[in-house]
C-alpha positions as CSV (number, residue, x, y, z in Angstrom):
1,M,0.0,0.0,0.0
2,D,1.4,3.4,-1.1
3,K,0.7,5.4,2.1
4,I,2.1,8.6,0.6
5,S,-0.6,8.7,-2.1
6,I,-3.3,8.3,0.5
7,A,-1.7,11.0,2.6
8,G,-1.5,13.4,-0.4
9,L,-5.1,13.0,-1.3
10,L,-6.2,13.5,2.3
11,I,-4.1,16.6,2.8
12,G,-5.4,18.1,-0.5
13,A,-9.0,17.4,0.4
14,L,-8.6,18.7,4.0
15,A,-6.9,21.9,2.7
16,I,-9.8,22.6,0.3
17,F,-12.7,21.7,2.6
18,G,-10.9,23.2,5.6
19,G,-10.4,26.5,3.7
20,Q,-14.0,26.5,2.8
21,L,-15.1,26.1,6.4
22,L,-12.6,28.7,7.7
23,E,-14.0,31.2,5.2
24,G,-17.4,30.7,6.8
25,G,-18.8,28.6,3.9
26,H,-20.7,25.3,4.0
27,L,-19.5,22.0,2.6
28,G,-22.9,21.4,1.1
29,S,-22.3,24.4,-1.3
30,L,-19.5,22.4,-2.9
31,V,-21.8,19.5,-3.7
32,Q,-23.4,20.1,-7.1
33,P,-24.2,16.8,-9.0
34,T,-25.0,18.8,-12.1
35,A,-21.5,20.4,-12.2
36,L,-19.9,17.0,-11.4
37,L,-21.8,15.4,-14.3
38,I,-20.7,18.1,-16.7
39,V,-17.0,18.0,-15.7
40,V,-16.5,14.2,-15.2
41,G,-18.8,13.2,-18.1
42,G,-17.3,15.7,-20.5
43,T,-13.7,14.8,-19.5
44,L,-14.5,11.1,-20.0
45,G,-16.0,11.7,-23.4
46,A,-13.0,13.7,-24.6
47,V,-10.5,11.1,-23.3
48,L,-12.4,8.3,-25.1
49,V,-12.4,10.3,-28.3
50,Q,-8.6,10.8,-28.1
51,S,-7.5,7.3,-26.9
52,P,-7.8,3.9,-28.5
53,F,-9.8,1.6,-26.3
54,H,-7.0,-0.8,-25.4
55,L,-4.9,2.2,-24.2
56,F,-7.8,3.6,-22.2
57,R,-8.5,0.3,-20.6
58,R,-4.9,-0.2,-19.6
59,G,-4.6,3.3,-18.3
60,I,-7.6,2.8,-16.0
61,Q,-6.2,-0.6,-14.8
62,M,-2.9,1.1,-14.1
63,A,-4.6,3.5,-11.6
64,K,-4.4,0.8,-9.0
65,W,-0.6,1.4,-8.9
66,I,-1.4,4.6,-6.9
67,W,-2.5,2.4,-4.0
68,V,-0.6,-0.8,-4.7
69,P,2.6,-0.1,-6.7
70,P,4.1,-2.8,-9.0
71,V,6.7,-5.0,-7.4
72,F,10.3,-4.1,-8.3
73,E,12.6,-7.0,-7.5
74,Q,15.8,-5.5,-8.9
75,R,18.0,-6.8,-6.2
76,A,16.6,-10.3,-6.7
77,L,17.2,-9.8,-10.4
78,V,20.8,-9.0,-9.8
79,D,21.2,-12.1,-7.8
80,Q,19.5,-14.2,-10.5
81,I,21.8,-12.8,-13.2
82,M,24.8,-13.5,-11.1
83,A,23.7,-17.1,-10.7
84,W,23.4,-17.4,-14.4
85,S,26.7,-15.8,-15.0
86,Q,28.5,-18.2,-12.6
87,L,26.7,-21.2,-14.1
88,S,27.6,-20.2,-17.7
89,R,31.2,-19.6,-16.6
90,R,31.5,-23.1,-15.1
91,E,29.5,-25.1,-17.6
92,G,29.1,-22.9,-20.7
93,L,26.1,-21.0,-22.2
94,L,24.2,-24.1,-23.1
95,S,23.8,-24.9,-19.4
96,L,21.4,-21.9,-19.2
97,E,18.9,-23.8,-21.3
98,N,17.6,-25.6,-18.3
99,Q,16.9,-22.2,-16.6
100,I,14.5,-21.1,-19.3
101,P,11.5,-23.1,-18.1
102,L,12.0,-21.8,-14.6
103,V,11.4,-18.2,-15.7
104,S,7.9,-16.8,-16.0
105,D,8.6,-13.4,-17.5
106,L,8.4,-13.7,-21.3
107,F,11.0,-10.9,-21.9
108,T,13.5,-12.6,-19.7
109,R,12.8,-16.0,-21.3
110,K,13.4,-14.5,-24.8
111,G,16.7,-13.0,-23.6
112,L,17.9,-16.3,-22.2
113,Q,16.9,-18.2,-25.3
114,L,18.9,-15.8,-27.5
115,L,21.8,-16.3,-25.2
116,V,21.6,-20.1,-25.3
117,D,21.2,-20.0,-29.1
118,G,24.6,-18.2,-29.4
119,A,23.3,-15.0,-30.9
120,D,25.8,-12.2,-31.3
121,P,25.8,-9.9,-28.2
122,E,25.0,-6.8,-30.3
123,R,22.2,-8.7,-32.0
124,I,20.8,-9.6,-28.6
125,R,20.9,-6.0,-27.5
126,E,19.3,-4.8,-30.7
127,L,16.4,-7.3,-30.5
128,L,15.7,-6.7,-26.8
129,D,16.1,-2.9,-27.1
130,V,13.3,-2.9,-29.7
131,E,11.0,-4.7,-27.3
132,I,11.9,-2.3,-24.5
133,T,11.2,0.7,-26.7
134,T,7.8,-0.7,-27.7
135,F,7.0,-1.6,-24.1
136,E,7.8,1.9,-22.8
137,E,5.9,3.6,-25.6
138,E,2.8,1.5,-25.1
139,W,2.7,2.0,-21.3
140,R,3.5,5.6,-21.4
141,Q,0.7,6.2,-23.9
142,S,-1.6,4.4,-21.4
143,A,-0.4,6.7,-18.6
144,K,-1.2,9.7,-20.8
145,V,-4.9,8.9,-20.5
146,W,-4.7,10.5,-17.1
147,E,-2.6,13.3,-18.4
148,A,-5.2,14.0,-21.1
149,A,-7.9,14.0,-18.5
150,G,-5.9,16.6,-16.5
151,G,-5.8,18.8,-19.6
152,Y,-9.5,18.5,-20.5
153,S,-11.0,18.7,-17.0
154,P,-10.4,22.5,-16.4
155,T,-11.8,23.2,-19.8
156,M,-14.9,21.2,-19.0
157,G,-15.1,23.2,-15.7
158,I,-15.2,26.4,-17.7
159,L,-17.8,24.9,-20.0
160,G,-19.9,24.1,-17.0
161,A,-19.4,27.6,-15.7
162,V,-20.6,29.1,-19.0
163,M,-23.6,26.8,-19.0
164,G,-24.5,27.9,-15.5
165,L,-24.2,31.5,-16.4
166,I,-26.5,30.9,-19.4
167,H,-29.0,29.4,-17.1
168,V,-28.8,32.4,-14.9
169,M,-29.3,34.8,-17.7
170,E,-32.3,32.8,-18.9
171,N,-34.0,33.2,-15.5
172,L,-33.2,36.8,-14.5
173,S,-37.0,37.3,-14.1
174,D,-37.1,34.6,-11.5
175,P,-34.8,35.3,-8.6
176,T,-35.5,32.0,-6.9
177,R,-33.7,30.1,-9.7
178,L,-30.6,32.4,-9.9
179,G,-28.8,30.8,-7.0
180,A,-28.7,27.3,-8.4
181,G,-27.4,28.5,-11.7
182,I,-24.6,30.6,-10.2
183,A,-23.7,27.7,-7.9
184,V,-23.3,25.3,-10.8
185,A,-21.2,27.9,-12.6
186,F,-18.6,28.4,-9.9
187,V,-18.6,24.8,-8.5
188,A,-18.0,23.4,-12.0
189,T,-14.8,25.4,-12.2
190,I,-13.7,24.1,-8.9
191,Y,-14.4,20.5,-9.9
192,G,-12.6,21.0,-13.2
193,V,-9.4,22.5,-11.7
194,G,-9.5,20.4,-8.6
195,L,-9.8,17.0,-10.3
196,A,-7.1,17.9,-12.8
197,N,-4.5,19.1,-10.2
198,L,-5.4,16.8,-7.3
199,I,-6.2,13.5,-9.1
200,Y,-5.6,13.3,-12.8
201,L,-2.2,14.9,-13.3
202,P,-0.7,13.5,-10.1
203,I,-1.8,10.0,-11.1
204,A,-0.2,10.5,-14.5
205,G,3.1,11.6,-13.0
206,K,3.3,8.7,-10.6
207,L,2.4,6.1,-13.3
208,K,5.2,7.5,-15.5
209,Y,7.7,7.1,-12.6
210,Y,6.7,3.4,-12.2
211,I,7.0,2.8,-15.9
212,S,10.5,4.3,-15.9
213,R,11.4,1.8,-13.2
214,L,10.0,-1.1,-15.1
215,V,12.0,0.0,-18.1
216,R,15.1,0.3,-16.0
217,S,14.7,-3.3,-14.8
218,R,14.5,-4.5,-18.3
219,E,17.6,-2.5,-19.3
220,M,19.4,-3.9,-16.3
221,L,18.5,-7.4,-17.5
222,V,19.8,-6.8,-21.0
223,D,23.0,-5.4,-19.6
224,G,23.5,-8.5,-17.5
225,L,22.8,-10.9,-20.4
226,I,25.2,-9.0,-22.7
227,G,27.8,-9.3,-20.0
228,I,27.3,-13.1,-19.8
229,A,27.4,-13.3,-23.6
230,V,30.7,-11.6,-23.9
231,G,32.2,-13.6,-21.0
232,D,32.7,-10.8,-18.5
233,N,33.8,-11.7,-15.0
234,P,30.8,-12.1,-12.7
235,R,32.2,-9.5,-10.3
236,I,32.4,-7.0,-13.2
237,I,28.8,-7.8,-14.2
238,E,27.6,-7.4,-10.6
239,S,29.4,-4.1,-10.2
240,R,27.8,-2.8,-13.3
241,L,24.3,-4.0,-12.4
242,R,24.5,-2.5,-8.9
243,G,24.7,0.9,-10.6
244,Y,21.0,0.4,-11.6
245,L,19.8,0.0,-8.1
246,L,18.1,2.9,-6.4
């Protein structure tokens, strides 16, 4: 559980609602379902128009990383690569073939298979770097779903404000209906800006950080496999891989 994300959301919410109370306002005045519908619904529609469905779906699924981050076992990966390096040094690269069925990650299995097949080190790096680039691009595009929401949300808030003001102008002759229209106008702006800067953009930023760590893990794996392929001393490989650790 990522406690800092929870703390951030709580602090942001308390600051806004606390400020409202300190100014003598009422929390109920910030609850406007119509404004929320305009902002959230309009933002969702804009994001759906912009994003292919598979990227949108993955972006929504990635939101759970805010609460439960992906597991980064980089130290365990270093130990695993060291074990492979020592095994290949003792028994040759073909001895790593028995290790392939023990690996669940497809990217790692592909790298090991290329190593066992005796592919040229530069060729191994070239093939795996293509996969890393594709992986990073796809996942970053998914994270940009939230970034796009952060861009559209304030605009939808302004749209809701304009619609509220139109409603006010249409009912100038009926003072009893002016308050609701004005409330929707201003609260819609709060929803648009608040959601963008407290939820959508922070989520996008944290997802991009986690993606960069996933990419770094893959780059570390490739570096280790290349070291094994060229016959580097295990201590040299370990020293190089330790540089990837945070």
